[in-house]
N, C-alpha and C positions, 0 to 999 in steps of 0.2 A: 373153533381148532385149527381143524384142515381149511378154510377159508384164508386164516391169518397167513399158512403156513404158503398158502397157494401166492398171497399177497407178495411174500417177502419174495418167492422162487421168482415172480415177475419182475421184481423190482430190481432185482440182481441180475435178471438176461437185462434189463435195460439198460444198467450201469456197463455192463463188458459191451452190449451192443453200442454202445456211445463212445465206450474207450477204444473200444475195434476201430471206431469212426475214424475214432482223431489219428492213431497212429496211419489208418492209410490213407490221411491226407497228407500226413508227415512223410509217410514214404514215398509217395508219391509228389512233396515237393524234393526229395532226398533223390530220388530217381534223376527226378527233371537235371538235378544239379549234376551227380555223375554223368549221365547221357550229354553235356554240356562241356564237360573236364574231360571224354574219350577222344580218341580220335576216330572220326569219320573220315571214310575213304569209300572211294565210290570205282567200281570195279567190272570190268566185261568177262564174261565165262568163256574165256579165251586162253591158249595156250602160256604165253605172257604173265595172265592173274594166277595161274593154277597154284604155284609154289605161295603164294596168297592164303587162297581157300582151303588149301590143306594145311598149311599153317596154324589156323585158326580152326580148323576140325581136329587135330592130332592135338593141343591145349598146348601147342610151342609159346602164342603168345601169351599164355594167362603163365606158363611157368615163368618167361619172360615181365608179367608185371606189368605190362600192356592193355590197357581196357581200349578194346577196337569194335567199333562197328561201321559193318562191311554192306554199304549199297550195292546192290547189284544189280546193274541196267545192260540189257544188250546189244545198245549201241554207242560208238562212240562219242555220238551229239548229244547224248545225252549224261556221258559223266561229264565232259566238259560245259553242261546246264546246269549242274549241280552245285561245278567252283564258282561261275558264275554268280548262281545266287544262295551260295553260302551255304549248303546242305551238307560239304564234303570239302576239308583241310585237303584232301591229298587225292588223286583221281589217277587215273590210266591214259595215257593220252598218246600223243604225237608231238613232233616238234615243228610241223605245218601247222599244225590245229594252236599250237601254242603261240607262236609266233601270230595266226590270225584272232586268237581274243587277245593277246596283249597287247596288242598296238591299234586292237579298238578297243583301250583303255580300261582293260581287264587286270589288275597287278595279280601276277604269277612269276611263280623260277621252275624249270626246268632243272628237279632233285636224282634222277636216276634214270637210266639206262637201259634196256632192257635186247632183248634178243631180234624180237616181231620180225620172223620171217613170215612173207606171205607167199603165196603159188600164184598162178592163174590159170583157172582149172577150165577147161571148156565140155563142153556137154559133147556128151557118148553120140549124138545122133544128127551135132553139127558138122563135123566132117573136117574140122577145123588142126588142119597138119602142119603150117606155116603161121605166122605171126601176120604177116599179110593180109591174109585172108579172115583178118579181122572187117575188114572195110566192110560198111552198113551191118556191121552184127552189133549186136546189145552188151555192154560189158558191165557187169554191176559194179557200184564203185561208194567210196561215202565219198560226199564231198569237200573240198580243199585240206584232204586230208593224205594220208600215206597209199592207202590206193587210189587215188587220184592223182597223185606223183606218179607212182610207178606205170601207171596207167599211160601217163604224157612220155615217160621213159623208151615204155614198151614204140609208141608209133612214133617214135623218133627215130627208135633205132630198125622200126620196119619201111620208113621212108615212107610213110603214111602221115597225110596232115592232121591236126588235130581233132578235125570236125570231121576226120572220114567215120570216126566209129562213135557208136551211141551210147552215152554212159548213165542211164538209168540212177537213181539212189538210192539205194537201201541201206539203209543204214541198220535196220537189225540183220547181224551176223547169221543168228540161225535162220531167218527168213528167206538169207540170199543163197545159203546151202541149199534150201528145199525150191529154189525157182531155176537153180540150176540144174539139180538132178531130175526136175520135171519140164524140161525140157523150156523152162518160160523165158532162160536168159540163156543166151548163146555161151558166156562167158564168166568167172565172174575173180575176183581178186578174195581168194579167204587165207587167214591164218589157220594154224594148229589147231584143235584137230577137226575143225570142219574139212580142211583140205585132204586131209588122211580121210574121214569119213567121205567125201565126194570120190576120190579114188576107190574106195573099196564099193562104193554104187555104182561103178564102172564110168567112171568119165578119167579125163585124159591132162596132165600136170602140162602145159608147155613152156612155164617159166618160173622161177625161182628168185628170189632175193637174198637166197642163202651165200654169206660170203662175200657178198655186194655191198658198196658205201654207194651213200649214207648210210648208217642207222640214224631212221626216223624217230621210234617209239620209246616212249619216255614216261616218268611218270612226273604228273607235273605238281604243284602246291600251291595254295596262296601264298600273294607277299606277304601277308599277315603269319602265317607260320612259319618265315624262316626266321621270321623276327624277332619271335618270344624262344624262350630258349627253353622252355616245356614242352612245344610243340618239337620242335627239332630236336630232343630227346625220343620223342614218342617215335617220330620217322627214321631214329638211328633203329629206336626196338623194333617197330615194324621191316626195319630192309636187314639186319640180323635175324629175324625170326624167317624171314625169305630165304633169306640164303643158306639157311640148315634146311628149312624146308625143297630147296633144290637138292643138294646132299641127299637126302633122305629119299625124293623122289627119283633120285637115277642110279639108288642103291635097289627100286621096286620098290617102296613103297608101299604101305598097306592095303592088300588089293580089296577088302570089302570096302574100304573109306573110296577110292578111287571111282568101285565100279557104282558107289550110292549118286559120285559125284557128278558122273557121267549121265546118271539119269536124271540126278535134278538142276543140273547147270548147263549141260550143252543139248540134254533133251534126244541124248542119241539112243537112238532103235537098238532094244536089248540085243536084236541078235547079233548086233559089228559093237557092242563091245568090247567082248576079247579079243578081235582084232584089231582094235583102236589101240588096244594096251600092250599089243605087240608094237604095234605101229607110230605110237607117238616117239616125235624126239624127246634129244637130251635135253634137259632145263639148262637154262646159264643163268650165271649170278648178275646181278644188277652190279652194272660200274658209273661212272660219271659221263655226263652225258659230253659229247667234245664240241667244240666252239667249229669245229670244219663240217660238222652237219646240220648244225644250226644254220652254218651260211648257205650249205646248198640246198634247206628249205627257202630261206629267202631270196637266194635265186629265184629260184621257180616260183612263188609266191610273188615277186615283184613281173615277172615274167605274164603271169594271168592278170597283171595290175590289181594284186587285191592288199599294196601295202602302203599306206600313207605317208608321203614324202617326209624322210626325215629317219625316219623308226632306223634303229640300231636294235641287233640283238644282243649286245652288252650287256647289259642287266639279266639277259634270259637264264643264266646257269648262276645254281645253286652248288659251289661244289660241297656238299654233304662229306662228312667223312662214314666209311660202312665197317 
């Protein structure tokens, strides 16, 4: 009798195990379908992307009904690659890179402009007090991007030949900051909060793009996403949540969440987090990209011979409603 009960129990266990395996297989298919339907966004851990990260962590996107997958990458080149390879429908980039990709047969549209402030920070041991002292110094940039654009603008204003400064391509913004702070680089173009961190670590700001034109940093979407009504609605919800987070962050934000984000996203040393929270610039809502900014980026790329003949940025900007 005992043996029979054991057999029945064993058979029931096998039945439930098979049922569970069947459900697991079905759940995997359902999860794959949900992942495919979600909006995939490739972001960098920089000030411009902070509202999106914050909105996700604070449940703003969940409240808005947006199923979002954020891919966090350390370099703009990597976010661009994510779009080109179909890993993301929406990325953080800039107009120069967008033109560079679009004229090279990647179908895309610029859908939202961000603040995108950069600072040129010089190493504390470099003793660079004027821009013309950058001659034959190493200035870390990301190639064919907003950092490269502004380095050209600076050499022109300092009456230096563009070949007078060395521009090693340091795409990873965290590594770029650390190389500046440990003296490996003489200078670097840095966004917030890395620029503020570098200043707290004793380095000097020699230039800022704040209040200057053009405004080049943008969110870029695949062209397919801008022609799909569901994707367009998802992107509208993404920017709605972004702008809600901007308001919340400018009101101070939730401190514990911000501290965790500085540790996990920006890899900020613990000893600097409190100071950075006080030094962080205000956040700015996204706006529509301007054709005049795209034209400025185009002229710069043309001056470098990086645009094929006949290309026009007329199809670059997608006028999304926020």
